[in-house]
N, C-alpha and C positions, 0 to 999 in steps of 0.2 A: 869888548867881550868880558869885562870885569863884572858886569851886572848879573849875568846868568852864565850857566855852564852848559856847554854842548859836549857830550861825551863821544859823539861820533854818529855815523849812520847806523841806526838801530836795524832798519830793514828797508827793502824796496818792495813795494806792493805789486802783485801781478794778478790781474783779473783773468781767470781761466775757466773754460767750460767743463773741465773734468778735474776736480780737486784731488781725488785719490790718485788718478793717473799722473797728475803733475807732481804731487809730492813724491811718488815713487820714482819718477824720472829724475827730479832734482836730487833725490837721495842717492840713487845708484850712479848717476853720471857725474854729478858735481859735488857730492859729499855733504849735502845739507840734510844730515841724518839726526840732528838733535831737535826733537819736538818741544819747543819752549812752551807753547800753549796751543790748544785747539778749542774753538768756540763755535757753537751752532746756535745762532740766535738771530737778532734783528738789528740792522743798522738804522737806528731811530733818529740819529742826530745829523745825518749827512744829507738832509733834505735839499739843500741848494744844489746838490749834485746827483740826486736820485729821483728827479721828477717831482719833488715836493711830497713824496710818500716814503714812509719807512719800508725797508726792503729786507726780507728774510735772506740770510746768507750763512755760509759755512766758511770758516777761515782757519788756517794753520800757520803758525810762525815757526819756521825751521831755521836752524843755525848750523854753520860749519865751524867746529871748535878749533880749527887751525888758525882762525882769526879772520876778522871782517864782519860786516853786517849780515843780517839774515834775509830770507825771502818770506814775505807774507803772502801765501797762496790763498786766493779769495774766489769763491764761486757763489753766484746768485742761486737761491732756491725758489724764489717767488716769480722769476721770469727767466727767459732764455738769454744767456750771455750773447751780446751783440758784437760782431766783428765790425771793423771800419768798412765803409762802402768803397773805399779806394785803397790802393797800395800805399802804405806808409813809407815815406822816403826820408833819407837823412836830411835834416834841416827842417822837417815839419815840426810844429810847435808842440812840445811836450817831451816826455822821456822816450828817447829812441832806443836806447840799449842800456843794459846794466853791465858794469865792470866787475869781473870776477878775478881775484888775484891768483897768481901762480908763482911758485919759486923758480921753476924752469919751464918756460913757455913751450919749448920744443918737446919736453917730456909730456906735458899736458896735451899737446896736439896729437902725439903718437898714441897716448892712452885713449883719447876720445875718438880718434879715427878707428881704433880697434873695437870701440863700443858702438860703431855704426851711427855716430852722431853726425848730423849734417853740418859740415864745416864749410865756411864761405871763404874760398881762397886758401892761401897758405900762411905761414908765419912771415910777418913783415915787421916794420918798425914805424912808430909815430915820429913827428918832427923832432922830438927830444932824443931819438935813438932807442927808445924803449920797445922791446919786442912784444908783439901781441898778435892775436888772430881773432876772428869772429866765428860764431856758430849760431845756428837757429834751432830752437827747441821744437817739439812736435806740434806746438800750438802757434808757431810763427813768430815767437818773441826772439829777439836777437840779443846775444850776450857777447861781450868783448872780454876775452881772457888775456890778461896783461901782467907782465912781470912786476911784482910788487914786493914791498918789505912789510915789516910789522906783523910777525907771526906769533901765535900763542901756543898751540900744540902741533904735533905732527901725527897725521893719520895715514891711511893707505892711499888716500886720494891725492893726485898732483895739484888739485885746485883748492883754494880756500873760499872765504866768504865774499860778500859784496864789498867792493872797494871804491864805489862811486857810480857815476852814470854819465851818459851823454844826453844832452838836452838841446833841443832846437830853440833858437832865439831869433826874434825879429830885429834885435838891436843888441849886439854883444856888449857894448859899453854899458848900456843901461842894466842888462842882466848881471854883468860883473859887479856892478855897484851893489846890487841886492845881495848876491852871494857873499861878497866881502863884508858888507856892513852888518848883515843879519846873521850869517852863518860862519863867519871867520875865514872864508876862502880868500885871503888877502894877498896871496902870492901868485904871480903869473908865470907859469913854467914856459909857455910859449904863446905867441900870438902871430899866426901866419895866415896869409891869404893866397889862394891859388887853387889848382887842381892837384889832388894828392893820390899817389899810387896806392897807398895803404887803404884808402877808402873805396876803391873801385869795385871790390866784390859786393858792396852793399847796395840795396835798392836806392837809386838816386846818387850813389857815391861818386859818379863820374862828373858831377857838376862842380861849379866853382863855389868855394866856401871861404869864409873867414872862420877860423877855428881857434879857440883859446882854451888852454888847459889851466885850471885853477887848483891850487893847493892851499893848505893852512900852514902859516909859518910857525904857529905855536902848537906844541903837542896837545892832544885832547886830554881833558881831565874828567874826573868823576868816576862813579861806581863801576861802569862797564868799559871804561876806556882801554884796559889791557887787552880785552878780546876784540873790541870793535876796531881799534887801530886807526892808522892814517887813511885818508880817502882823498880822491880827486874828482872834480867835476869838469867835463869838457863841454864847452858851448859851441854850437854850430849855427852860423848864419848863412843861409843860402843867398848867393849873389846873382844868380841867373834865372831864378824862378820865384814865384810867389808861394811861400809855404802855406800849408794847411794845418789847422788844429787837429791833432791826432784824435782827440775825443769830441770833435764837432758832432753835434746831434746824437751823442751817446751819453751814457751815465758812467759815473765813477763806479768801478767794479766790472765794467765790460772788458772785453779782451784787450790786453795791453798792460803796460806798466802804469799803474794808477797813481802812484805817489812815491816820493822818497821821504823816509821818516827819520827824524833825528831824535836821539835820546837826550833829554834836557833836564836841567834843574833850575828852578827860578822862573816858572811859567808866567807869573804876573809881570815880572820885569821884562820878559821877552815880549809879552803882549803889548806893553807900553812902547817898546822899541819898534815893533812892527807898525803900530799906529803912527808913531812919529815919522816913520819912513814912508808912510802912505800905502802900506800893504797890510791892512789890519787882518786880524783873525776873521775868517768867514764861518768857522765852526769852532765851538769851544764846549767841551763837556763840563767845564766849570767845577762842580762839586766832585766830579770823578767818574770813573767807569769801572765795571767789573766784567772781565772776559774769562770767567771760569777760573783759570789757574793764575791769573794775573789781575792786578788792579792799578789804577792810577788816574791821571788826567791827560786827555789828548786835545789837540787843537789843530786847525788847518789854516794856512795862509796860502796865497798865490804869489808866484813870481811875476814879473812884469808882463809875461805872456800868458798867464793863467795856469801854468804848470803847478800842480798841487804839492805843497810841502807840508808834511805832517810833523807835529811835535808831540812827543810822549814823555811825560814826567812819571816814571814808575813809582808806585807806592808799595806794592806787594809783588813779589816774584816767587813762584814755586821753583825751588832748587832741585829737589828730588821728589817726584810724584808718589812713588810707591812708599816712601817714608812719611809723606805728609809734611815735608820740610819746606816751610815758607820763610821768606826773608822780608822783614819790615824795613823798607828803605827810608821811611820818614824819620827814623831815629839815628841815621848816620850823617856824618858831616858830608856835605855835597862835594867837597873837593877830593875826598878820599876814595881811592880805588878799592874795590873789593879784593880780599886776599886771593891770590892765584889758586890756592887749593880749593877755595869755595867755588870759583868760576869753573875749575876743572870738574867739580862735582856735577855740573850740568851733563856730563857724559853719561850719567846714570839714566838720563832720559833718551838715550840713543835708541832709534828704531832700527831693528835688525831684520833682514829678510832671510 
């Protein structure tokens, strides 16, 4: 990991049929109330995943300043968002759920219960003894609220930002190698096989799985590492059925978790590493991109089962929109974290109801 820097999970992308409704729900229920950027334009470079044609879309990147990655809420404008033709079950190939951090899981459970959020079962624990529970949003996406550390600010919400995700795998060992070698998830918190009580509230959760929870042994570095914080990825391999691809016969941007995105520095070195590993970039903006309030370079690679991993190297970030305050990240040392006061200034972009 010395050749390039990964600052953490920048965001998890969610394809949604109602952008405004989703942003309102994630804001009010889960505290993603900082609008980092909003872009209404065309996805012109994602042709391998959008049927070979540019697609008009509208996207909002929302952040919870307590700490953790954001949610990129994404809606097609040029076509109707397509749902899967089958019920997605745990172990299917792709991102099954997003992990949302909480200081006290039981407090978060009580808060969301009072908010009439659909909760799947009660508070339980994973094989490491960490408390967690699951919820389903109005669009059918599943989130795991899990006790976590690495906090940045404190707000009125009991939950923070994205702290990882659960990913279906056809071969856990092969997937672990990819996430360790490319993304630095080199620590195995647990590796268990069996039927698990904490998974039974989930679609397909009563099956037999090999599940492996990965973490990174080294603290994340770089500009946004103080707010993005530590993350974990849990891999699930179904052992009693043949898994299906979550996005089979659908496009990136359709209903579901469309990617997990990492904030990086040193994109050319990362590109070479992915090529050496046999998982090359499938999309690369190369000279850069401009999404209205932000600019940089983005690229995509696939994990061994085709789950989309996005990399973003930010060049410009809008800190406070109403002041026209932009930060040029190309002039900063890549190892240095941004001052906490500057990151706290993102609170001026909070959307209030």
